[in-house]
VOGU-3710 file (C-alpha; in Angstrom, 3 decimals, decimal comma):
1> mktlgidigs> 42,480/-68,402/1,316  39,776/-65,748/1,354  37,338/-64,105/-1,044  35,857/-60,649/-0,776  32,208/-59,797/-1,356  31,023/-56,208/-1,893  27,337/-55,251/-1,756  26,391/-51,781/-3,060  22,989/-50,995/-1,621  21,069/-47,753/-1,735
11> ssvkvslldi> 21,406/-47,374/2,046  24,938/-48,662/2,647  27,876/-50,578/1,219  28,730/-53,856/2,953  31,994/-55,744/2,543  32,432/-59,330/3,776  35,437/-61,632/3,871  34,802/-65,360/3,345  37,103/-68,140/4,484  36,990/-70,584/1,590
21> gtgacvasst> 37,956/-73,591/3,688  35,319/-73,190/6,399  32,710/-71,244/4,436  32,493/-68,815/7,344  32,347/-65,032/7,263  35,490/-63,993/9,107  34,915/-60,240/8,936  32,447/-57,691/7,613  32,046/-53,933/7,564  28,992/-51,843/6,696
31> npaqemrida> 29,430/-48,179/5,847  28,334/-45,499/6,520  26,898/-45,779/10,022  23,860/-43,778/8,894  22,028/-44,341/5,616  23,661/-43,037/2,441  22,161/-39,933/0,949  19,635/-40,238/-1,881  19,139/-36,953/-3,698  15,689/-36,121/-5,066
41> pqsgwaeqdp> 15,938/-32,850/-7,039  12,339/-33,335/-8,179  9,416/-35,483/-7,084  9,900/-39,073/-8,240  13,644/-38,652/-8,820  16,379/-40,540/-6,963  20,112/-40,055/-7,522  23,371/-41,044/-5,832  26,991/-40,144/-6,483  28,931/-43,212/-7,783
51> emwwhyateg> 32,018/-41,863/-6,039  30,153/-42,281/-2,758  29,801/-46,033/-3,433  33,505/-46,289/-4,212  34,420/-44,320/-1,093  32,426/-46,550/1,241  33,569/-49,739/-0,506  37,220/-48,791/-0,003  36,507/-47,687/3,574  34,985/-51,083/4,333
61> irkiaaehpm> 37,892/-52,947/2,741  40,419/-50,906/4,718  38,603/-51,601/7,994  38,729/-55,339/7,337  42,348/-55,119/6,142  43,368/-53,740/9,535  42,997/-57,275/10,927  42,912/-59,421/7,790  45,547/-58,511/5,192  44,180/-58,291/1,677
71> ndvraigity> 47,108/-60,202/0,151  45,229/-63,393/1,079  42,230/-62,445/-1,115  41,952/-64,783/-4,108  38,775/-63,469/-5,775  36,209/-60,673/-5,552  32,442/-60,781/-5,993  30,178/-57,768/-6,480  26,451/-57,338/-5,980  24,600/-54,093/-6,415
81> qmhglvcvdk> 21,316/-52,185/-6,528  19,744/-53,040/-9,868  18,759/-50,830/-12,835  20,956/-47,856/-11,949  22,549/-45,688/-14,640  26,174/-44,522/-14,388  27,396/-42,413/-17,327  31,154/-41,952/-17,787  33,324/-40,005/-20,221  36,361/-41,295/-22,129
91> sgrplrkaii> 38,473/-40,955/-18,981  36,037/-43,130/-17,029  34,834/-40,238/-14,878  31,123/-40,034/-14,004  29,414/-37,217/-15,902  26,479/-36,901/-13,514  25,019/-38,544/-10,457  23,699/-42,045/-11,017  19,966/-42,360/-11,651  19,103/-45,242/-9,336
101> wcdsraveig> 16,518/-48,010/-9,244  13,656/-46,157/-7,523  13,810/-43,110/-9,811  10,545/-42,804/-11,771  11,401/-40,117/-14,319  11,655/-42,461/-17,324  8,278/-44,208/-16,938  6,583/-42,261/-19,757  9,606/-42,668/-22,043  9,448/-46,422/-21,527
111> aealerigrd> 5,731/-46,472/-22,292  6,331/-44,571/-25,528  9,077/-47,011/-26,545  6,800/-49,989/-25,941  4,352/-48,620/-28,494  7,090/-47,731/-31,019  8,751/-51,151/-30,788  5,405/-52,914/-30,726  3,917/-54,404/-27,577  3,766/-58,002/-28,831
121> fclehalnsp> 7,284/-57,940/-30,289  8,739/-56,359/-27,156  7,118/-58,815/-24,752  8,083/-61,743/-26,977  11,754/-60,735/-27,213  12,508/-58,635/-24,108  9,835/-60,241/-21,862  9,282/-56,802/-20,302  8,180/-53,378/-21,384  11,062/-50,853/-21,473
131> gnftasklaw> 9,428/-49,252/-18,442  11,805/-47,516/-16,090  14,838/-49,707/-16,736  18,386/-48,476/-17,340  18,084/-47,964/-21,096  14,974/-45,844/-20,541  16,840/-43,760/-17,963  19,593/-43,189/-20,531  16,955/-42,166/-23,078  15,766/-39,577/-20,549
141> vkrnepelfd> 19,311/-38,201/-20,368  19,450/-38,061/-24,175  16,185/-36,139/-24,319  16,751/-33,774/-21,403  20,553/-33,420/-21,141  21,673/-33,698/-24,782  25,035/-31,969/-24,318  25,930/-34,341/-21,488  24,685/-37,320/-23,519  27,067/-36,421/-26,339
151> ridrfmlpgd> 29,981/-36,685/-23,887  29,077/-40,206/-22,734  31,616/-42,863/-23,692  30,005/-45,801/-21,842  27,165/-46,357/-19,433  27,208/-48,890/-16,646  25,270/-50,463/-13,833  26,429/-49,689/-10,280  28,229/-53,041/-9,979  29,896/-52,550/-13,354
161> ylayrlsgei> 31,214/-49,211/-12,133  32,738/-50,762/-9,018  34,328/-53,523/-11,116  35,743/-50,807/-13,375  37,234/-48,918/-10,445  38,907/-52,100/-9,221  40,160/-53,239/-12,612  40,254/-50,339/-15,079  38,140/-52,537/-17,413  34,595/-51,628/-18,466
171> sttvsglseq> 32,300/-54,638/-18,853  28,901/-55,976/-17,849  27,129/-59,345/-17,708  24,330/-60,970/-19,675  22,197/-60,825/-16,543  23,088/-57,125/-16,341  21,969/-56,529/-19,928  18,632/-58,142/-19,115  18,049/-55,769/-16,175  18,810/-52,825/-18,480
181> ilwdfkeerr> 16,114/-54,065/-20,961  18,943/-54,790/-23,414  18,679/-58,581/-23,727  16,745/-60,476/-26,409  15,527/-63,649/-24,679  14,208/-65,203/-27,863  17,385/-64,711/-29,913  19,788/-65,135/-26,939  21,703/-61,976/-27,757  21,873/-58,259/-26,995
191> adfvadcygi> 18,615/-56,424/-27,724  19,927/-53,805/-30,098  16,363/-53,045/-31,176  15,820/-51,284/-27,817  19,021/-49,259/-28,159  18,066/-48,342/-31,731  14,598/-47,257/-30,643  16,179/-44,878/-28,139  19,000/-43,713/-30,428  21,656/-45,148/-28,099
201> phrmipdagv> 24,933/-45,811/-29,962  25,987/-49,451/-29,622  29,516/-48,374/-28,691  28,160/-47,078/-25,374  27,096/-50,590/-24,301  29,856/-52,577/-22,546  30,701/-56,100/-23,648  28,887/-58,741/-21,599  30,185/-61,883/-19,924  28,862/-64,422/-17,424
211> sigigartna> 27,881/-63,651/-13,836  29,711/-66,640/-12,348  33,151/-66,566/-13,927  36,115/-64,268/-14,385  34,947/-60,980/-15,896  37,894/-58,750/-14,993  41,028/-58,631/-12,838  42,208/-56,030/-10,375  44,918/-53,639/-11,519  48,084/-52,243/-9,965
221> atetllgipa> 46,253/-49,135/-8,757  43,969/-51,297/-6,617  46,946/-53,145/-5,157  48,575/-49,830/-4,221  45,359/-48,416/-2,761  43,927/-51,452/-0,971  46,590/-54,151/-0,858  44,586/-56,585/-2,995  47,096/-58,281/-5,322  47,004/-57,076/-8,931
231> gtpisyragd> 45,459/-59,723/-11,160  42,956/-60,915/-8,550  39,897/-62,139/-10,479  36,584/-60,336/-10,209  34,721/-63,581/-10,733  31,133/-62,880/-9,750  28,782/-59,997/-10,497  25,013/-59,824/-10,059  22,211/-57,432/-9,233  20,995/-57,557/-5,664
241> qpnnafslnv> 17,935/-59,708/-6,276  19,509/-62,396/-8,485  22,335/-62,365/-5,941  19,954/-62,759/-3,020  18,556/-65,838/-4,745  22,076/-67,133/-5,389  23,002/-66,468/-1,736  20,131/-68,750/-0,708  21,080/-71,408/-3,295  17,912/-70,633/-5,269
251> meageiaatg> 19,093/-71,794/-8,676  16,600/-74,344/-9,987  13,175/-73,996/-11,586  10,431/-73,613/-8,984  12,654/-72,270/-6,202  11,774/-68,886/-4,653  13,668/-66,275/-2,627  12,464/-63,100/-0,919  13,896/-59,961/0,667  12,370/-57,177/2,714
261> gtsgvvygvv> 14,747/-54,212/2,782  13,922/-50,704/1,564  11,915/-52,442/-1,134  10,353/-55,889/-0,990  11,170/-58,534/-3,554  10,053/-62,037/-4,434  12,278/-63,768/-6,988  11,365/-67,120/-8,501  13,440/-69,223/-10,904  11,984/-70,793/-14,062
271> dtpkadpksr> 13,559/-72,590/-17,010  11,193/-71,227/-19,662  11,127/-67,506/-20,487  7,751/-66,045/-19,571  6,303/-62,543/-19,651  3,453/-60,951/-17,761  1,289/-59,270/-20,435  1,000/-56,172/-18,229  4,690/-56,205/-17,176  3,738/-56,043/-13,512
281> vntfvhvnht> 6,487/-58,521/-12,738  9,705/-58,825/-14,705  11,889/-61,583/-16,065  15,687/-61,457/-16,042  18,525/-63,785/-16,922  19,511/-65,632/-13,735  23,139/-65,899/-12,632  23,558/-69,570/-13,637  21,881/-69,232/-17,032  23,375/-70,815/-20,123
291> aadprygill> 21,849/-71,254/-23,560  22,022/-75,024/-23,098  20,597/-74,998/-19,562  18,479/-71,836/-19,280  17,536/-70,207/-15,996  15,416/-67,085/-15,677  14,338/-65,093/-12,650  10,797/-63,741/-12,372  11,019/-60,712/-10,109  8,282/-59,000/-8,175
301> cingtgilns> 9,482/-55,670/-6,755  7,446/-53,561/-4,337  9,150/-50,212/-3,780  7,238/-49,220/-0,658  7,899/-51,920/1,939  10,756/-51,594/4,431  10,794/-47,873/3,769  7,252/-47,753/5,215  8,418/-49,565/8,350  11,293/-47,114/8,778
311> wvrrhiaqek> 8,942/-44,151/8,159  6,618/-45,481/10,860  9,544/-45,746/13,286  10,644/-42,177/12,595  7,279/-40,451/12,537  4,888/-42,591/14,587  7,242/-44,226/17,078  9,319/-41,002/17,029  12,503/-43,159/17,062  11,952/-43,716/20,786
321> isyaemnela> 11,944/-47,503/20,410  13,965/-49,981/18,384  12,636/-52,106/15,525  12,596/-55,098/17,896  10,489/-53,128/20,392  8,211/-52,015/17,555  7,680/-55,664/16,645  6,786/-56,526/20,240  4,334/-53,630/20,505  2,705/-54,555/17,195
331> eqapagcdgv> 1,992/-58,032/18,572  -0,432/-56,427/21,051  -2,886/-55,708/18,225  -4,907/-58,612/16,796  -4,514/-60,106/13,340  -6,345/-57,828/10,928  -5,709/-54,801/13,184  -9,397/-54,288/14,036  -9,946/-52,739/10,616  -6,888/-50,480/10,278
341> lmlpfgngae> -5,309/-50,817/6,825  -2,108/-49,376/5,358  -1,226/-49,160/1,682  2,608/-49,073/1,557  3,024/-47,609/-1,934  4,745/-44,322/-1,126  8,178/-44,755/-2,714  7,612/-43,859/-6,351  5,883/-45,619/-9,214  5,016/-49,244/-8,502
351> rmlenrctga> 5,593/-51,563/-11,439  3,295/-54,135/-9,842  0,557/-51,492/-10,139  1,402/-50,832/-13,819  3,792/-47,981/-12,957  1,232/-45,992/-11,004  2,039/-43,766/-8,033  -0,796/-44,193/-5,542  1,077/-42,936/-2,493  0,951/-44,538/0,935
361> svegidlnrh> -2,206/-44,205/3,005  -3,896/-45,316/6,215  -7,578/-46,215/6,358  -10,105/-47,324/8,945  -8,759/-45,563/12,033  -11,215/-45,328/14,942  -9,886/-42,592/17,223  -11,585/-44,172/20,237  -10,209/-47,698/19,765  -6,983/-47,767/17,818
371> ttahllraaq> -3,526/-47,258/19,300  0,097/-47,075/18,242  0,167/-50,883/18,353  -2,554/-51,044/15,676  -0,616/-48,661/13,417  2,627/-50,601/13,823  0,923/-53,869/13,037  -1,050/-52,361/10,149  2,222/-51,292/8,538  3,666/-54,808/8,651
381> egiaysfryg> 0,407/-56,388/7,548  0,074/-53,888/4,696  3,529/-54,860/3,490  2,615/-58,552/3,710  -0,605/-57,886/1,765  1,433/-56,261/-0,999  3,619/-59,377/-1,154  0,518/-61,566/-1,406  -0,913/-59,338/-4,154  2,258/-59,691/-6,208
391> idimrtlglr> 2,685/-63,407/-5,560  -0,821/-63,953/-6,928  0,396/-62,329/-10,166  3,432/-64,632/-10,195  1,148/-67,644/-9,855  -0,305/-66,805/-13,283  3,205/-67,378/-14,725  3,443/-70,855/-13,250  5,255/-70,234/-9,961  3,895/-72,106/-6,943
401> pdviragran> 5,457/-70,777/-3,740  5,329/-73,765/-1,380  8,623/-72,668/0,197  10,076/-69,143/0,373  13,738/-68,777/1,334  15,052/-65,594/2,909  17,962/-64,287/4,919  17,184/-63,424/8,521  17,483/-59,671/8,043  15,418/-56,489/7,710
411> lflsplfrrt> 11,676/-57,244/7,703  12,359/-60,955/8,107  13,714/-60,173/11,580  10,094/-59,566/12,609  8,299/-62,724/13,828  4,993/-60,962/13,140  5,861/-60,193/9,522  7,165/-63,709/8,910  4,042/-65,373/10,328  1,742/-63,008/8,459
421> latltgarie> 3,477/-63,614/5,132  3,518/-67,390/5,617  -0,176/-67,418/6,534  -1,257/-65,207/3,627  0,716/-67,155/1,009  0,349/-70,630/2,476  4,098/-71,085/2,035  6,655/-72,309/4,537  9,354/-69,680/5,112  12,927/-70,887/5,601
431> lfdtdgalga> 15,443/-68,419/7,043  19,172/-68,745/6,385  22,348/-67,221/7,781  23,528/-65,260/4,774  23,413/-61,836/3,180  24,257/-60,125/-0,094  27,943/-59,475/0,539  28,556/-63,001/1,808  26,690/-64,418/-1,179  28,877/-62,361/-3,520
441> argaalgagl> 32,004/-63,669/-1,768  30,742/-67,234/-2,174  29,966/-66,535/-5,833  33,485/-65,196/-6,326  34,953/-68,428/-4,987  32,734/-70,495/-7,277  33,421/-68,289/-10,296  37,187/-68,463/-9,773  37,150/-72,257/-9,423  38,099/-72,153/-5,737
451> yrsrdeafas> 35,003/-74,259/-5,115  34,729/-77,198/-7,482  30,939/-77,378/-7,451  27,819/-75,632/-6,263  27,317/-78,298/-3,599  30,747/-77,484/-2,203  30,074/-73,746/-2,343  26,866/-74,038/-0,315  27,883/-76,825/2,059  28,227/-74,289/4,893
461> lrkleviepe> 24,915/-72,467/4,294  22,983/-72,764/7,575  19,197/-72,910/7,892  18,248/-70,968/11,024  14,500/-71,240/11,311  11,342/-72,508/9,612  8,039/-70,610/9,871  4,791/-72,381/9,053  1,454/-70,708/8,229  -0,601/-69,838/11,327
471> aadrdaleaa> -4,008/-71,503/10,986  -5,521/-69,484/13,859  -4,920/-66,178/12,032  -5,850/-67,279/8,515  -9,512/-66,199/8,462  -8,848/-62,795/10,022  -5,959/-62,089/7,645  -7,857/-63,255/4,565  -10,793/-61,003/5,443  -8,459/-58,061/6,076
481> yerwkkalee> -6,614/-58,757/2,818  -9,850/-58,593/0,843  -10,635/-55,199/2,446  -7,076/-54,050/1,715  -7,356/-55,131/-1,918  -10,660/-53,272/-2,297  -9,051/-50,119/-0,851  -6,154/-50,477/-3,280  -8,483/-50,856/-6,249  -10,335/-47,714/-5,222
491> hlqr> -7,036/-45,800/-5,115  -6,093/-47,123/-8,557  -9,372/-45,857/-10,015  -8,814/-42,291/-8,801
//
């Protein structure tokens, strides 16, 4: 028996096939070969065509099906880029391109809503300001595209849209409502007060179910198109960061997961709902939450992390060397980079910085001393400093990161980045052999009852490596971090 996991990222769509008996990934496919297009019609905007996600998901499934027939698939799990907005008409067709997670156009609308709802009430009930979340994006559509808004039947998250295409059923999850700023944590119900503030008709909001459990079933059209038997349960659905935590078996209070892809994320689980008064970090319903046994995820998101590393490869390394070779070259510069600092915040408004756009910058270059190696290392250190800055905010909410779990992927492939992050935070980093699509496939098996318990579901999860803080680099990195923080504060005051 097999389960299928589908991961809708902003760069690619990955599909993985899990053997339930062995817990092994027997096949995977990532499409397209190059990064998916993100359209930016104006500065701060970011859009993608939902049909593109569906196209690459089906392409990946077909590639796997060439060697592994889909009639053996017993459940499907979906994970997806969070906070996106997909608007569909009564026929289920998208009315416009999706407004995705890193789009900043709704920041001011969210700030206005916070004042109208009342700051104290909003933080007490929603634990976050409306900010740039999905409901705020929809409010932007209502204000700026009123004729299109009037044609909207339902709006969905990216993962909800994929589930709809597979099943013909429109639904979401409680965790999904929380990432749309449509969950009332205090009352344990949908936050209609946010929808009412924005003038969003309640009929547009899909019904919500659990993340781990059967939320929909595939239809006959999917069987005809892909060979997956009609009636196959779609039994797991989660945003990429709650799913990353699930993939690493981060499910209990005090446990912490991290990722370092296009954006950087630290996600810590708590059992008491908490809000940052400045909404620099956000709280969501975790995938294993129940009213009787609550679990919440505190999420720190830094937009400008891996995207800085890729920018450096394209424009400084001129794509002449691989990421692995970049890592090796960066090691030639000392810890602290002899004074070179990089601020990585060049990918839109940073919630950690109270929704400010500071832009990325480089400081402290001495044209007679510094080399490409210094710039490569400064990029990775700057990213690690931004993680440290955010983790210090999370500490004020009671999280104590003694151990950080991560998949060995993206920035965590860099020994330099791993050591730097461990040293700056004082936390041991544990790397595991998993990813988003495989985690979704494992969640599908658990949600469909193919695994009888969480222990059984994660019995095959392999720890690959442990990275301890580097005492020899601590003083140099701490001194450089203080200079970096001062440079950031100066940018914020401009």
